[in-house]
C-alpha positions as CSV (number, residue, x, y, z in Angstrom):
1,M,0.0,0.0,0.0
2,K,2.8,2.3,0.9
3,R,4.5,1.6,-2.5
4,R,1.2,2.2,-4.3
5,S,0.6,5.4,-2.3
6,L,4.1,6.6,-3.2
7,I,3.5,5.9,-6.9
8,K,0.2,7.7,-6.8
9,A,1.8,10.6,-5.0
10,F,4.6,10.8,-7.5
11,T,2.2,10.5,-10.5
12,L,0.0,13.3,-9.0
13,T,3.1,15.5,-8.4
14,A,4.3,14.9,-11.9
15,S,0.9,15.7,-13.3
16,I,0.7,19.0,-11.4
17,A,4.2,19.9,-12.5
18,A,3.3,19.1,-16.1
19,M,0.2,21.2,-15.8
20,G,2.2,24.0,-14.3
21,M,4.8,23.7,-17.1
22,T,2.1,23.7,-19.7
23,W,0.5,26.9,-18.1
24,T,4.0,28.5,-18.1
25,V,4.6,27.7,-21.7
26,Q,1.2,29.0,-22.7
27,A,1.7,32.2,-20.8
28,A,5.1,32.6,-22.4
29,E,3.5,32.2,-25.8
30,T,1.8,35.6,-25.5
31,I,3.2,39.1,-25.2
32,K,1.4,41.2,-22.7
33,V,0.8,44.9,-23.5
34,G,-0.7,47.4,-21.1
35,I,-3.6,49.8,-21.9
36,L,-3.6,52.7,-19.4
37,H,-6.7,54.9,-20.1
38,S,-9.4,56.5,-17.9
39,L,-12.6,54.5,-18.4
40,S,-14.4,56.5,-15.7
41,G,-14.3,60.1,-14.4
42,T,-14.0,63.4,-16.3
43,M,-11.6,62.1,-19.0
44,A,-13.6,58.9,-19.9
45,I,-15.4,60.9,-22.7
46,S,-12.1,61.1,-24.5
47,E,-10.0,58.1,-23.3
48,T,-12.5,55.2,-23.6
49,S,-12.3,55.2,-27.4
50,L,-8.5,55.0,-27.2
51,K,-8.8,51.9,-25.1
52,D,-11.2,50.4,-27.7
53,M,-9.0,51.5,-30.6
54,A,-6.0,49.8,-28.9
55,L,-7.9,46.6,-28.6
56,M,-9.0,46.7,-32.3
57,T,-5.4,47.3,-33.3
58,I,-4.1,44.4,-31.2
59,D,-6.8,42.2,-32.8
60,E,-5.6,43.3,-36.2
61,I,-2.0,42.5,-35.5
62,N,-2.9,39.1,-34.0
63,A,-4.9,38.3,-37.1
64,K,-1.7,38.6,-39.1
65,G,0.3,36.3,-36.8
66,G,1.1,38.6,-33.9
67,V,4.6,39.8,-33.1
68,N,7.6,37.5,-33.5
69,G,5.2,34.6,-33.8
70,K,3.4,35.4,-30.5
71,M,-0.1,36.7,-29.9
72,L,-0.4,40.1,-28.1
73,E,-2.4,39.9,-24.9
74,P,-3.9,43.2,-23.7
75,V,-4.0,44.1,-20.0
76,V,-6.6,46.9,-19.5
77,V,-6.6,49.0,-16.3
78,D,-8.7,52.0,-15.3
79,P,-6.9,54.9,-13.6
80,A,-10.3,56.6,-13.4
81,S,-9.2,60.2,-14.2
82,N,-7.2,60.1,-10.9
83,W,-3.7,61.3,-11.6
84,P,-1.8,59.6,-8.7
85,L,-3.7,56.4,-9.6
86,F,-2.1,56.5,-13.1
87,A,1.4,56.0,-11.5
88,E,0.0,53.2,-9.3
89,K,-1.6,51.4,-12.3
90,G,1.5,52.0,-14.4
91,R,3.7,50.4,-11.8
92,Q,1.2,47.5,-11.5
93,L,1.4,46.9,-15.3
94,L,5.2,46.9,-15.3
95,T,6.0,44.9,-12.1
96,Q,3.0,42.6,-11.7
97,D,1.6,42.1,-15.1
98,K,5.0,42.2,-16.7
99,V,3.9,44.0,-19.9
100,A,6.3,44.7,-22.7
101,V,4.9,48.1,-23.5
102,V,2.1,50.4,-22.3
103,F,-0.2,52.5,-24.5
104,G,-1.9,55.2,-22.6
105,C,-2.6,58.6,-20.9
106,W,-4.3,61.6,-22.3
107,T,-3.7,64.6,-20.0
108,S,-0.1,65.8,-19.4
109,V,-0.6,65.5,-15.7
110,S,-1.3,61.8,-16.0
111,R,1.7,61.4,-18.2
112,K,3.9,63.3,-15.8
113,S,2.5,61.1,-13.0
114,V,3.6,57.9,-14.6
115,L,6.9,59.2,-16.1
116,P,9.1,58.6,-13.0
117,V,7.7,55.1,-12.8
118,F,8.6,54.3,-16.4
119,E,12.1,55.8,-16.1
120,E,12.7,54.0,-12.8
121,L,11.7,50.6,-14.2
122,N,12.8,51.1,-17.7
123,G,9.3,50.7,-19.1
124,L,8.1,51.9,-22.5
125,L,5.1,54.2,-22.8
126,F,3.4,55.3,-26.1
127,Y,1.6,58.6,-25.5
128,P,-1.0,59.4,-28.2
129,V,-2.2,62.9,-27.5
130,Q,-1.1,66.5,-28.4
131,Y,0.7,68.1,-25.6
132,E,2.8,71.1,-24.5
133,G,6.2,69.8,-25.3
134,E,9.0,70.6,-22.8
135,E,9.8,66.8,-22.4
136,M,11.8,64.2,-24.2
137,S,12.1,61.0,-22.2
138,P,14.0,57.8,-23.4
139,N,11.0,55.8,-22.0
140,V,8.3,57.6,-23.9
141,F,7.4,57.8,-27.6
142,Y,5.1,60.7,-28.4
143,T,2.7,60.0,-31.2
144,G,0.6,63.1,-30.6
145,A,1.5,66.6,-31.7
146,A,4.1,69.0,-30.1
147,P,3.1,72.8,-30.2
148,N,4.7,73.4,-33.5
149,Q,2.6,70.6,-35.0
150,Q,-0.7,72.0,-33.8
151,A,-0.9,75.2,-31.6
152,I,1.4,77.5,-33.5
153,P,0.1,76.7,-37.0
154,A,-3.5,77.1,-35.7
155,V,-2.8,80.6,-34.5
156,E,-0.9,81.5,-37.7
157,Y,-4.0,80.5,-39.5
158,L,-6.3,82.6,-37.3
159,M,-4.0,85.6,-38.0
160,S,-4.1,85.1,-41.8
161,E,-6.7,86.6,-44.1
162,E,-8.0,83.2,-44.9
163,G,-8.4,82.4,-41.2
164,G,-10.2,85.7,-40.4
165,S,-7.4,88.1,-39.5
166,A,-7.9,87.9,-35.8
167,K,-6.3,90.7,-33.7
168,R,-7.4,89.7,-30.2
169,Y,-7.1,86.3,-28.5
170,F,-9.0,84.7,-25.7
171,L,-7.0,81.8,-24.3
172,L,-9.4,79.4,-22.5
173,G,-8.1,76.2,-20.9
174,T,-8.5,73.6,-18.2
175,D,-6.2,74.4,-15.2
176,Y,-3.3,72.0,-15.6
177,V,0.1,71.8,-17.2
178,Y,-0.8,71.4,-20.9
179,P,-3.0,74.4,-21.3
180,R,-0.8,76.7,-19.1
181,T,2.4,75.7,-20.9
182,T,0.8,75.9,-24.3
183,N,-0.6,79.3,-23.6
184,K,2.8,80.5,-22.3
185,I,4.2,79.5,-25.6
186,L,1.3,81.1,-27.5
187,R,1.6,84.3,-25.6
188,S,5.3,84.6,-26.5
189,F,4.5,83.7,-30.1
190,L,1.7,86.4,-30.2
191,H,4.2,89.0,-28.7
192,S,6.6,88.1,-31.5
193,K,3.9,89.0,-34.0
194,G,3.2,92.3,-32.4
195,V,0.1,91.4,-30.3
196,A,0.0,93.4,-27.1
197,D,-0.9,91.9,-23.7
198,K,-4.1,94.0,-23.6
199,D,-5.3,92.0,-26.6
200,I,-4.7,88.6,-24.9
201,E,-7.0,87.3,-22.2
202,E,-6.2,84.1,-20.3
203,V,-8.8,82.1,-18.3
204,Y,-8.7,78.7,-16.7
205,T,-11.3,76.4,-15.3
206,P,-10.9,73.2,-13.2
207,F,-11.4,69.7,-14.6
208,G,-15.1,68.8,-14.8
209,H,-16.2,72.5,-14.9
210,S,-19.8,72.9,-16.2
211,D,-20.9,76.5,-15.8
212,Y,-19.6,78.6,-18.8
213,Q,-22.3,81.3,-18.7
214,T,-20.0,84.0,-17.3
215,I,-17.0,83.0,-19.3
216,V,-18.9,83.1,-22.6
217,A,-20.4,86.5,-21.7
218,N,-16.8,87.7,-21.0
219,I,-15.7,86.4,-24.4
220,K,-18.5,88.5,-26.0
221,K,-17.4,91.6,-24.1
222,F,-13.7,91.0,-25.0
223,S,-14.6,90.6,-28.7
224,A,-16.1,94.1,-28.7
225,G,-12.5,95.5,-28.7
226,G,-11.7,94.0,-32.1
227,K,-11.6,90.9,-34.3
228,T,-11.3,88.1,-31.7
229,A,-10.6,84.4,-31.8
230,V,-10.9,81.9,-28.9
231,I,-8.1,79.3,-28.5
232,S,-9.5,76.5,-26.4
233,T,-7.4,74.0,-24.5
234,V,-10.4,72.8,-22.4
235,N,-10.2,69.1,-21.9
236,G,-12.6,66.3,-21.1
237,D,-16.3,66.4,-20.6
238,S,-16.2,70.2,-19.8
239,N,-16.2,70.7,-23.6
240,V,-19.9,69.7,-23.8
241,P,-21.2,72.6,-21.5
242,F,-18.8,75.0,-23.1
243,Y,-20.0,74.4,-26.6
244,K,-23.6,74.3,-25.5
245,E,-23.2,77.7,-23.8
246,L,-21.7,79.2,-27.0
247,A,-24.9,78.1,-28.7
248,N,-27.1,79.4,-25.9
249,Q,-25.6,82.9,-26.1
250,G,-25.7,82.9,-29.9
251,L,-21.9,83.3,-30.3
252,K,-21.3,82.1,-33.8
253,A,-18.1,81.3,-35.6
254,T,-18.7,84.2,-38.0
255,D,-18.5,86.5,-35.0
256,V,-15.9,84.9,-32.8
257,P,-14.3,81.6,-34.1
258,V,-13.2,79.0,-31.6
259,V,-10.2,76.8,-32.5
260,A,-9.9,73.8,-30.2
261,F,-6.9,71.6,-29.6
262,S,-8.7,68.9,-27.6
263,V,-12.1,68.6,-29.3
264,G,-12.6,66.1,-32.1
265,E,-15.3,63.9,-33.6
266,E,-15.7,61.9,-30.4
267,E,-16.3,64.9,-28.1
268,L,-18.9,66.3,-30.6
269,R,-21.0,63.2,-30.5
270,G,-23.0,64.4,-27.5
271,I,-23.6,67.9,-28.8
272,D,-26.0,69.5,-31.4
273,T,-23.3,70.8,-33.7
274,K,-25.6,72.9,-36.0
275,P,-25.0,76.1,-34.0
276,L,-21.3,75.4,-33.9
277,V,-20.8,75.2,-37.7
278,G,-17.6,77.0,-38.7
279,N,-15.8,76.7,-35.4
280,L,-12.4,75.1,-35.8
281,A,-10.2,72.3,-34.5
282,A,-6.5,71.8,-35.2
283,W,-5.3,68.2,-35.4
284,N,-3.1,65.9,-37.5
285,Y,-6.0,63.7,-38.7
286,F,-9.7,64.0,-39.2
287,E,-12.1,61.2,-40.0
288,S,-13.3,63.1,-43.1
289,V,-9.9,62.9,-45.0
290,E,-10.3,61.0,-48.2
291,N,-7.8,58.3,-49.1
292,P,-7.9,54.5,-49.3
293,A,-6.0,53.9,-46.0
294,N,-8.5,56.1,-44.1
295,K,-11.5,54.6,-45.8
296,K,-10.4,51.1,-44.6
297,F,-9.5,52.5,-41.1
298,V,-12.9,54.1,-40.6
299,A,-14.8,51.1,-42.0
300,D,-12.8,48.7,-39.7
301,W,-13.5,50.8,-36.7
302,K,-17.2,51.1,-37.4
303,A,-17.4,47.3,-37.9
304,Y,-15.4,46.7,-34.7
305,A,-17.7,49.0,-32.7
306,K,-20.8,47.2,-34.0
307,K,-19.4,43.7,-33.5
308,H,-18.4,44.5,-29.9
309,N,-21.6,46.5,-29.2
310,L,-19.7,49.6,-28.0
311,P,-21.7,52.5,-26.6
312,G,-23.0,54.6,-29.5
313,A,-21.8,52.0,-32.1
314,D,-24.4,53.2,-34.6
315,K,-22.6,56.6,-34.6
316,A,-19.0,55.4,-34.1
317,V,-16.4,57.9,-35.2
318,T,-12.6,58.1,-35.5
319,N,-10.4,61.0,-34.3
320,D,-6.8,62.1,-34.1
321,P,-5.7,60.5,-30.8
322,M,-7.3,57.2,-32.0
323,E,-5.3,57.4,-35.2
324,A,-2.2,58.2,-33.1
325,T,-2.9,55.1,-30.9
326,Y,-3.3,52.9,-34.0
327,V,0.0,54.2,-35.5
328,G,1.9,53.9,-32.2
329,I,0.9,50.2,-31.7
330,H,1.8,49.3,-35.3
331,M,5.1,51.1,-35.0
332,W,6.0,49.3,-31.8
333,A,5.1,46.0,-33.4
334,Q,7.3,46.8,-36.4
335,A,10.2,47.7,-34.1
336,A,9.8,44.5,-32.0
337,E,9.8,42.5,-35.3
338,K,12.9,44.3,-36.4
339,A,14.6,43.8,-33.1
340,K,13.4,40.2,-32.9
341,S,12.7,41.0,-29.3
342,T,10.4,42.9,-27.0
343,D,13.3,44.0,-24.8
344,V,12.8,47.7,-24.1
345,D,16.4,48.8,-25.0
346,K,16.3,46.8,-28.3
347,V,12.9,48.0,-29.3
348,R,13.8,51.6,-28.4
349,E,16.8,51.4,-30.8
350,A,14.7,49.8,-33.5
351,L,12.0,52.5,-33.3
352,A,14.3,55.2,-34.5
353,G,13.4,56.0,-38.1
354,Q,10.4,53.6,-38.2
355,T,7.8,54.6,-40.8
356,F,4.1,53.9,-41.2
357,A,1.5,54.7,-43.9
358,A,-1.1,56.3,-41.7
359,P,-4.8,56.9,-42.2
360,S,-4.1,60.6,-42.5
361,G,-2.8,59.8,-45.9
362,Y,0.8,60.6,-45.0
363,T,3.7,58.3,-44.3
364,L,4.7,59.2,-40.7
365,T,8.3,58.8,-39.4
366,M,9.5,58.3,-35.8
367,D,12.3,60.8,-35.4
368,K,15.7,59.2,-35.0
369,T,16.6,61.3,-31.9
370,N,13.6,63.0,-30.2
371,H,11.1,60.2,-29.9
372,H,8.3,62.3,-31.7
373,L,6.5,61.6,-34.9
374,H,6.8,63.8,-37.9
375,K,3.2,64.7,-38.5
376,P,1.1,66.8,-40.9
377,V,-1.0,69.7,-39.5
378,M,-4.7,70.1,-40.4
379,I,-7.3,72.6,-39.5
380,G,-10.9,71.6,-39.8
381,E,-14.2,73.4,-39.6
382,I,-17.1,71.8,-37.7
383,Q,-19.9,70.7,-39.9
384,A,-23.6,70.2,-39.1
385,D,-23.2,66.4,-38.9
386,G,-20.4,66.6,-36.3
387,Q,-17.6,66.0,-38.8
388,F,-14.9,68.4,-39.9
389,N,-14.1,69.9,-43.3
390,V,-10.4,70.4,-43.7
391,V,-9.8,74.0,-44.7
392,W,-6.0,74.1,-44.4
393,Q,-3.2,71.6,-44.2
394,T,0.6,71.4,-44.6
395,E,2.1,69.9,-47.7
396,G,3.8,67.2,-45.7
397,P,4.8,66.0,-42.2
398,I,6.4,68.5,-39.9
399,R,9.3,67.5,-37.5
400,A,8.3,68.1,-33.9
401,Q,10.1,70.7,-31.8
402,P,9.6,69.4,-28.2
403,W,11.6,72.3,-26.9
404,S,9.7,75.4,-28.1
405,P,11.9,78.3,-29.3
406,F,9.3,80.6,-27.7
407,I,10.5,79.5,-24.2
408,P,13.8,81.1,-23.1
409,G,16.7,78.7,-22.6
410,N,15.3,76.0,-24.8
411,D,18.0,76.5,-27.4
412,K,20.4,75.0,-24.9
413,K,18.3,71.8,-24.4
414,P,19.5,68.5,-25.9
415,E,18.1,67.3,-29.2
416,Y,18.0,63.7,-27.9
417,A,15.9,62.0,-25.3
418,V,17.2,62.1,-21.7
419,K,15.7,61.2,-18.4
420,S,13.7,63.8,-16.6
421,N,15.1,65.4,-13.4
């Protein structure tokens, strides 16, 4: 009996070990990738679609055989528009989930929250949203726009005869680092063009702000002093009450145009856009651009939204940060294939100079030194159906200037990515 018991025990132990080995092998057959976007809170209106776009892109790559013969396995977390929680969730993805790369963040405060974690642990973050610049980390690849790829060209357009020849500028933003730094750059730029401080107004509101009655009234008063344009860096769900208040007070684009840097097709889904026709947004992609790559991109997204029964699937739209997410994931996959590894140092090296034929209709290049994409700039007018008509665009992609020449001392900053202090 003892001998039989020993044999049974040995067999059971061997079986368990074999099962454990099988599980380990199966786990090793996938490459985990992190998705770090707010699925609740004030930023969910913008970030949820980026999570879904990341999942669609991962499915697309897996359908073609994955990366280096392995399937990508998404690990989705919700930092809930809570900036310290971004750092906590980022650390969890890198240390517990052992992801090879993370795609995530929208606000600069969330990115700056996770940055020390990624630099400490040598993680890799792809950041897909326009931002204020003034950063160039070896652990981040920036697939959104720097100020010279969005903010500066937008204001140049507003100054032009084609853009309305604005003389006064009302800078309205959410109160955090991106709007404040961008407006610091824009104020310096406006000064260089001869615009006096009396013709620049700067106002900030907290995240989640909903009462824009007084602010819109003040915009109307300010515009009495000359041809005025509003430059909006309002972020998140506050855009809905802001645009509704513009309509309530009858402030039309023909009187005072608003150019937004954080409003696209997704944010306009919940608004009656008819009173907003003619207002502007500056991005590097719009759903309405016509080319074969974008036609497929939009069709694939609408089919994915319908198949997965996403909220508002019947009115699914694409936007700039979604395209930047799509491009970033594909570029990372290409680099991992080139490196024949998901090792961060090897992939980082392989990313330099990577190119991708993007839905924007342009071939985008990851800069060899500054970790930013070369991107086209487009300005679109809001249409009654919530889409944008592109009224101006650059001939080709523009190289990013992470260190703005309109901030003193930036000419002494390095042209290559270094860890933050």
